N, C-alpha and C positions, 0 to 999 in steps of 0.2 A: 449438577448433572455431569456424570462421567461419560466421556467419549471413548469410542473405540480407537485403538491406536491406528494411525494411518501414516503412510509414507509421505504424502504431500500436504502442504498447507498453502493457502492463498493469503498473502499479506496485501491489504489495501492501505497504501501509505499516503497520509496527509490529505486525503480527499475531503474529509470533514474539516472545514476550514473557514475562518473568518475572511480571509483574503484582504486583511487590513494591514498592508505593508507595501513598501516600494514595489512597483510592478504587480501589485496584487490583482488588479483588474485584468491585466494581460494573462497572468497565470490562471485566474479563474476561467477566462474564456478558453484557454487551452485545456483546462480540467473538464470543462463542460463538453468539449469536443470528444474526449475519451470516455466520458461517463456512461454512454450506452454500451460500449465495449466492456467496460469494467462490470457493469450490471449483468450482462450476458455471461461473462466468465464466472462471476459470483454465483449465478443461478446454476450453472453447470457444476461448479464445485459443490454446492449444497446438495444437488441431486445425487451426486456420487458419494456423499458423506465426507467430503473433504472439509476440514475446518477452515473457516473464514476468520481472519484476525485483522481487525482495524488497528493500525499503528499511526498515532497522531502526535504532533507537537503539543506540548502543554502550554505553549506561548508564555512560559514563566508564570503561569497562574497556579501557584503551588497549593492553593486551597480548593481547586476545581477538580472534577473528575470527568471521565469520558461522557457520561450521560449529560452532564451539565454543558459540555462542549457541543454535543449534538443538538441539544435544545437551543442553545445560543445561536448556532449556525442555521437552524431551521426557521428562525424568525423571518417573517416576510421581508423585513428591511435588511436582513443580512445579505452580504454579497454571495454567500455560499448556499443560500436556501434552495436553489434549484438543484444543486448537486445532492444535498441532503434528501430532498424529495425523491430523488432517483435511487440513492444508495443508502438510505436509512438502515442502520444495523438492526438485526433482530435479537431477541434474547438469547438465541443459540450461538450468536457470534461472540468471539472474544475481543477484548480491546486492551491496548497497551499505550500508555502515554510516554512520550520520550522527551528528554530535555534538549537534545541536540539532533544532528542530522541522521545518524544511524539508528535503525530500529533496535539495535543491540546495545548501544552505549547506555549504561546505567539504567537498564530496564529489566523486567522479569521475563522477557521474551525467550532467552535461552532455556530457562527452566520449563516454560510452557511448551516449547517445541520438543524438549526432551520427554516430557510427560506424554505428548501426543505421538512420539516415535517418528517424528518427521525426518525425512531424508532429503526431500526436494522442496524448495520454496519457490513459489510463483509470485513475483513482485509486480504490482501495478500501482499507479498513482503519480504523484508529483513530488518534487521536480526531478527530472531524470538526472541532471548533472550534479545534484547535491544529495538529496535524501535517498533516492533510488540507488545511485552509484555507491554512496557510503554504506548502505544496507547490504548491497550485493557484495561489496568487498569484505565486509565483516562476516557475511554468511559463508563466503568462499573460504576464509581463513579458519572457520569453524568446521569445515568439511561438508557443508551442504552442497548439493547440486542446486543450481540456480537457473531459473527461467524468467526472462523479462520480456513479455510480449511487446513487440515494438509499437503496436497500435493501442497498448494499454498504459502507456506512460506519456507524460507531456512535460514541456518546458515552455518558458516564455518565447524562446528563440529556437526554431527547428534545428538549426545547426548545432546548438548546444546539446540537444537531445541526441542527434546523430553521432556527435563526437563521444558522448558518454556511453552510448550503446556500443560503439567501436572499442572503447577502453574496456568495458565489461567483457566483451567477446574476446579480445586479444589478451588481456591480462588475467582474467578470472574464469575463462572458459564458460561464460554465460551464454546460454541459448537465447535467441531473440526472434522466435517465430511470430507470425501473426497469431492473435488470440484464438482464432478459430481452429488453429492447428495444435493448440495446447490440449493434451490428453490427460485426463485424470483416470486413475485405475478404477 
């Protein structure tokens, strides 16, 4: 399916997740707290025809794909099943698996964004001080305008989230309004 070119894109980063790592339960709880906000923002983006792109770690499972990851995380015994229930991707959504923190590092995301004609990226997800910060920095150096709704990102520790938001604002001119103030064309 070919999409119309759009200036904005919504990137949902690492919300489809097993949470099977150190501090995974703490990060899962933080992700659960922002899931309703992310879901509302995703719905607004879809309504306005703004592309929704799920960007997720591949957890070094090189023979897996995004659909397999969604199904794995959706299982009732998975730590991430409640988030998948709320944020399950649709066939219209794009997905990118990443091997490291940044959504751009060694991924096809730059080509996808170029084909979409994106100029501004709205980043939501986890963890603010690592994957969101790395992705925002890489987006900035590539010339994108970046918005990170402060109530659409989470970390295990609130102070880490606040520090990362401050770095993004001060170093990369990232806007961090509340999600309800994010406007799509």
